[in-house]
N, C-alpha and C positions, 0 to 999 in steps of 0.2 A: 178495388176490392177492400183496401184497408180503410178508406173513408166510410164505406158501407158498414164494415165491421164495427168501427168505432160507434156509429150511430145506433146500431142494433144492440151492442153490448150496453151502451148507456141506457137504453130502454130496459134491458134485462135487469139492470141493477138500480132502477129508478125508485125502488121501494114498493112498487105495486106488482111487480112480476116476481115469481118464485124462482129459486135456483133450479136449473134444469137437471142437475145431478146431485142427488143426496149422498151423504157419506155412506149410508147403508148400501147404496147401489155400487159403491166402489169396492167393497170388500170381496164379493164373489168373483170379480174380475181377476183378482190376484191368483186364483186357483184354476183359471181357465188356461188352456194350452193354445199358444199362438204359433203359427208357422215361423220358422227362423227368417228374420229379415222383414217381418211385417210390423214390428214394433220399434219405434225410434226412442232415443233418450233425449230429454230436454232438461237443460240446466239453466235456470233463470238466475242471472246475476245482477247485482246492483250496477256494476260497471260494464260487464260483457255477458252475453247469453250464448249458449252453445247448443247444437244439435248433433247427434251422432247415431250411428246404426250400422247394421250389416248390409253390405251391398250384394250384388248378384253372386250366387255361389254360397253365401252364408258362412264363409270361413273367416278366420281372424284377419287375413291379409286383405279382405274385401271391406273391412270397416272404414267408414268415412267419418269425418269430423269437421264441422264448420262453426265459426264463431262470428258474432256481430256485436258492435257496441250497443248497449241497451239505451238507445236514443230514439225518440220520435219527434218529427218536425212537421209543421203545417205551412206549406208555401202559400203565397197569395192566390195561386190558381185554384185553391180548394182541394188539392190533393193531400196525400199523406206520405211522408218519407220515413223509412225505418232503417236503423243500422248506420252504416258508414255515410250514406247519403244524408241522413238526418244530422249526424254529428258535423258533417261538412257544412250543412246549411246554417248551423249555429253561427258560423263566422259571417254569414250574410244577414241573418235576422235572429239575433240571440233571444229575443222575446218570444219567438215562435218555435223554439227547440227545447226539448226536455229530456232529462235523464235523472237517475237517482231516485226513482219513484218506487222501486221494488219493495223497500222497507215499509211502505204504507199499505201494501196489499193485505187485505183481511183485517185491517185495524179499524177501530171505531174511536172517533174523537171524544165522544161523551162518556165513555167508560173510564172509571177512575184508574184502573190498573193499566189501561192502554193509553189514556190521554196524555200522561206525562211523556211517554216515549214518543208519541206522535208529535207533540209540540217540539221536542228536541230535534226530531227529523226535519220538521218544517223550518226550524231556525237555521238549519244547515243547508237549505235549498235556495237557489238563486231566483226562484219564481214564487208566485203567490199561491198558497194552498188554502182553501176555504172548506167549511163544513157544509155538507148537503146530505140530507137523509142520514145523519149521524156519521157518515163516512167522509174521509178527506177527498176533495176534488181539486184538480189543478185549474186555476183560473187563467184564462188567456183572452186577450183582446185582439180582435182582428184589425186590419188596417183601416176598415171603415167604421171602427168604433164598437162593433158588436162583441159583447162579452160572452165567452163560452166556458162552460164548466165540464171538465173532462174527468171521468171517473178513473180511478187507479185500475180497476178491473178491466175497463175498456182499453186502457193503454197496454196493460199486460197481455190481454188477448190479442192485440195487434202484433206484439213481439212474437207471441206463440205462432200466429198465423204466418209471419215472415219466416220463422224457422221451419215450419211445416212446408212452406213453398220451396225452401232451399233443399230440404230432404227429398221432396218429390221430384224436383228438377234433376237431382243427382241420380235418383233411383229410376226415373222414367215411369213412375206409377203413383197412384194415390196412396196416402198414408192416413190411417184413422186412429191408431192406437199409440200410446206413448207411456214411457216410464218418466216420471217427474222427480227431480231431486230438490230437497230443501235443506237449509242449515239445521243442525240439531235443535238449536234454540227456537227455531221458527216453526217447528212441527206441532203447533197447537191445533185444536179442532177447527178454529176459525180460519187459520192459515191454510190448512189442508182443504177445507171446503172452498176457500177462495181460489186455490189452484185448480181444484176439480172443476169448478164452475167456469172459470175463464178458459181453461184448456178445452173443455167440452164445447164452449161456444166458438172457439177457434177451429173446431172440427177434429180435436184430439181427445179421445176418450182415455182416461187414465186406467192403466192396468196395475199400476203400483206407484206408491210414493216412497222415496228412499231418503234416509238421512245421508247428507253429503259425506260425513266421515266414513260411514259404512261402505258407500259406493267407492270411495278412494281406496279403502282397504282391499276390496274385491278387485279393483283395477290392478293392484300389485300382487294379486294371487295369494293374499295372506290367509284366505279361507282354506287354502290347500296346503300351506306350509307351516302355519303356526302350531306350536304344541298346544295340548289341551290346557285351557286357562292361561294361554299366552296373552300378553298385553301389548297394546299398540298406542302410541301417541300420534295423533293427527293434528298438525298445526295448519290452520288456514289463515292467511293474511291476504285479503283481497284489496279492492280499491277503497272501499269505505268501511268495511268491517273486518274484525279479526276474531278468531275463535280457536281455542285449544280443547281437544277432546281426548279422553283416555278410554279405550275400548278393551274389553276382554273377550276372548273367544272360548266359549264353553259349550259342549254338546252341539257343535255345529252352528252356533248362533253367536253373532256379535252383540254384546251388551255394553251400555255406557256405565263406566265407573265414576267418571267425573267430567265436567265440562265447564268452561268459563268463556264468556262472550264480552268483547269490547265493541259495542255497536257503532261507535263513532271514532274508530281508529283503523287506519289502513294506508294503502299507497298514496291516497290523496293527500294525506298529511305530509308525507315526504315531498310530494310535488309542490305543496304550498311553501315549504321551507325554501326550496330551490327558486320558486317564483319570487318570493320576497327578496331573495338575494339579487336577482336580476332586475327587479323593480327599482331597488336601490341603485344598482349599477347604471340603469338607464337615466335615472334622475341625476346622478353625479356626472355621468359622461356626456349626456346629451341635453341635460336641462329639461327633460320631459317627465311629467308626473302621470303615470298610467294607472295609478292605484284604483281609480274609479272609472276607468275606460273598459267597459265590458267586452267590447270587440277585441281590443289589444290584449286583454287578460286571457281571453279564450285562445288566441294565437300563441301567447306565451306559455299557457298551460300545456298545450299540445306539444310544443317544442321541449319543454322541461320533462314531460313524461317520456318522450322519445329518447332524450338524453339519459334518463334514469335507466331505461331498458338497455341502452348501449353499454352503460357502465356495469351491467351484470356480466359482460364478457370482456370488456376493455377497461383500461385504466384512464382513458381520456375520451370525452365526447364533446361535440360542438352543439351549442344551442343556436340554431339558425331560424330567424323569423324575417321574411321579406316584408317590407312596408309595415313594420310594427305599429308605428304612429308617425304622422306628419313627415313621411318620407324617410324615416329612420329604418335602416336595415340592420337588424341585430345579428351578429355572428361572434360569439364569445365561447371560449373553452370552459369546460367543467371537468375537473379531475375526480376520480373516485374518492380520493382523500378529502377533497373539498366537500363532496356530497356527504360523506360520513361526518365531517365536522359540522355541517349545517344541521344534521339530524341526530347529533350525538345524544341528546336527551330523550329522543323518541325510541331508539333501539331497545333500551331497558324495558319498555312496555311489553315487548314481545316475550321477554323472559318472565315478567310478572304474570303474564297471561298463562304461560306454560306452568309456572310454579303453582298458581292457584288451582288449575285443573289437576295437577299431580297431588296436591294436598287433599282435594276432594276425594280423589281415588285412594287416599291413604297410602300414597307412595312418596313419602318424604325423601330427603336427601340420602338417607341411609338405605333406601329401597329403590333407588333409580335403576339399579341393575336389573330389576324385575320387568322393565320395559324391554320387549324383544325387538320391536320394530318402530321406526320413526318415519312418518310420512309428511311431506311438505306439499301443500296445495295452495292455489291462489297465486296470482302473478307476482305479488310482492315478496314471496318466499324465494324468488330468484335473486334478490339482492344479496350479494356476497356477505355483507356484514351480518345479515339475519342468519344465514347458514353457519357462519363462524360462531355466533353466539349459541346456537342450538348444539353444535358439536362440543363447545366448551361446557355447556350445561351438563352434558353426559360425560365430561372429562375425556372426550375423544374416543370413547369406547363403543359408540353406536354409529353405524353407517347410516346415512340419510337416504331414504328412498326418493330419488329425484330423476329416475330414468325417464319417466313420462313428463311431458310438459305440465307444469303445475296447474295451468288453467284448462287442461284437457282431461286430467285424471278422473274427475268426478263423472263426466259424461261417458268416459270409456268404461268405468265400472258399472254405470247404469245400463250401458249397452250389453255388457256381459250378463247382467241380471234381467235383461228383457226376455231371455229364453230360459226355460226351466232347467235345462242341462247345465247352464252356467251359474245357477243360483247358489251353488254350494250348499 
């Protein structure tokens, strides 16, 4: 099904076919009523993508949540792998597995104001991206030498289809409607249209598109507890991007007072510092240089990411990689203190991000007390040093909203907003 979908979506976005769903078609859907549990929430991420919704009974306890890595791979048998299977296949054939393409969705290479951003994204990707019909396409060469060009829309629709299948498997019935979430900076007309089109072709008709910070605020019930004109700071630090947003709640509506994006900063940067440390260790201890060994680097990256996650709750983690290279089995300790030392100059970027958003909202140092709530989303906000710095920024006077898993909060809030009674 995924191979067919890729081919069909490639045709749809070939430049000769028109988008199936216009932006005007989207607006009336927002005001229609859907039975509770018939609309799912889809959170497309650059690192991971999630689906959530109401299960049988339509009550809070029935909510489900599933996440997969935003990976797609193409085995030699002509099939298509999505999620964990695709990421695992990267260790077998790294030239046929792809991730990190979300930021190219809806972008055009030839447009002046988009081209610079696109080029920066391409420079940070480990695979070749070419221009076709003014849009970026991933170039892949099969084992028999055939060159294929994969549209970003086709890749995204395939991820959507996988999430849809997972929701249907859990619910035991078909799903046709979804609430989609997008980062605040990504909510341009072109980006929205791209999400609408790809979602529609994956069999999911959009009933609403939400800014991620607003979905996170709803997930924590702030639409029901904030004072009028109360203010919220939402900090998102994901795998490849980071964003700080300041919202105010007035007349029952969340509005943006300020926002600042770092499109090329996130958990991947922390991982790279740890990787560089162990690349040096392997060179010194085993006499092996793996700096250009793509297969070894993928294994090491996965182990370093796992260690980083462990250090969110423990002071010590082990970086274990069997058969890293030439029979070398790596098993080395990594302490939280060492992790923080390796990344000491990256942590201040988080505060710079927050400070810029606060300044845009005209909430300088003397007005920080006007922030009523602080929400952390994105997996990298689980890093203890990040939380410590945010607490210090507010002089220990603000409790951080961290009850929900930071990589699940957005989809949870979108699920609540999938039904009118929860919209606030």
